[in-house]
C-alpha positions as CSV (number, residue, x, y, z in Angstrom):
1,M,-30.7,32.3,36.9
2,G,-29.1,35.4,35.9
3,P,-26.3,37.3,37.6
4,P,-25.9,38.0,40.6
5,L,-27.4,35.4,41.9
6,C,-25.8,32.6,39.4
7,H,-22.5,33.4,40.9
8,E,-23.9,32.5,44.5
9,V,-25.1,29.0,43.8
10,E,-23.4,25.6,42.6
11,I,-24.5,22.1,42.4
12,T,-22.4,19.8,44.3
13,D,-23.7,16.3,43.7
14,I,-26.5,14.4,42.3
15,R,-27.8,11.4,43.8
16,G,-30.8,9.5,42.5
17,P,-33.7,11.9,42.3
18,N,-31.9,14.6,44.5
19,A,-29.5,17.5,43.5
20,Y,-27.7,19.3,46.1
21,V,-27.2,22.9,45.7
22,L,-24.7,24.6,47.6
23,V,-25.5,28.4,48.2
24,H,-23.1,31.1,49.6
25,S,-25.4,33.2,51.6
26,A,-28.8,32.9,53.6
27,A,-30.1,36.0,51.7
28,A,-29.2,33.9,48.1
29,A,-30.9,30.7,49.5
30,T,-34.3,32.7,50.2
31,R,-33.9,34.1,46.6
32,V,-33.5,30.4,45.2
33,R,-36.0,29.1,47.3
34,F,-38.5,31.5,45.5
35,L,-37.5,30.3,42.3
36,L,-37.5,26.6,42.7
37,P,-40.7,25.8,41.0
38,D,-39.6,27.5,37.7
39,L,-35.8,26.2,38.1
40,L,-36.6,22.6,38.4
41,P,-38.2,22.1,35.0
42,Q,-35.5,24.3,33.4
43,L,-32.7,22.1,34.7
44,K,-34.8,18.8,33.9
45,V,-33.9,19.4,30.1
46,L,-30.0,18.9,30.9
47,G,-29.2,15.3,30.4
48,S,-27.6,15.2,34.2
49,F,-30.8,16.5,35.4
50,S,-33.4,14.4,33.8
51,G,-33.9,12.2,36.7
52,V,-33.7,15.1,39.4
53,Q,-37.2,15.3,41.3
54,N,-35.9,17.6,44.0
55,L,-33.4,20.4,45.0
56,K,-31.9,20.3,48.5
57,L,-30.5,23.6,49.4
58,R,-27.5,23.8,51.9
59,V,-26.2,27.2,52.8
60,S,-22.4,27.5,53.0
61,N,-20.8,28.0,56.5
62,T,-17.6,29.7,55.2
63,A,-17.6,33.5,55.3
64,G,-16.5,35.3,52.0
């Protein structure tokens, strides 16, 4: 995921098969949803993400 979208997204937690993703705007969340099918296989090559099966998106409620 390249700029500027990479600055809008952060992984907040990994629990079991779920990685929780905080997205800083609704517009960025929409773009990330379209990227999910390609993003998850790319993340799974990283050790921390090897067991992740799902990405759970949440939009930040803070303005900024």
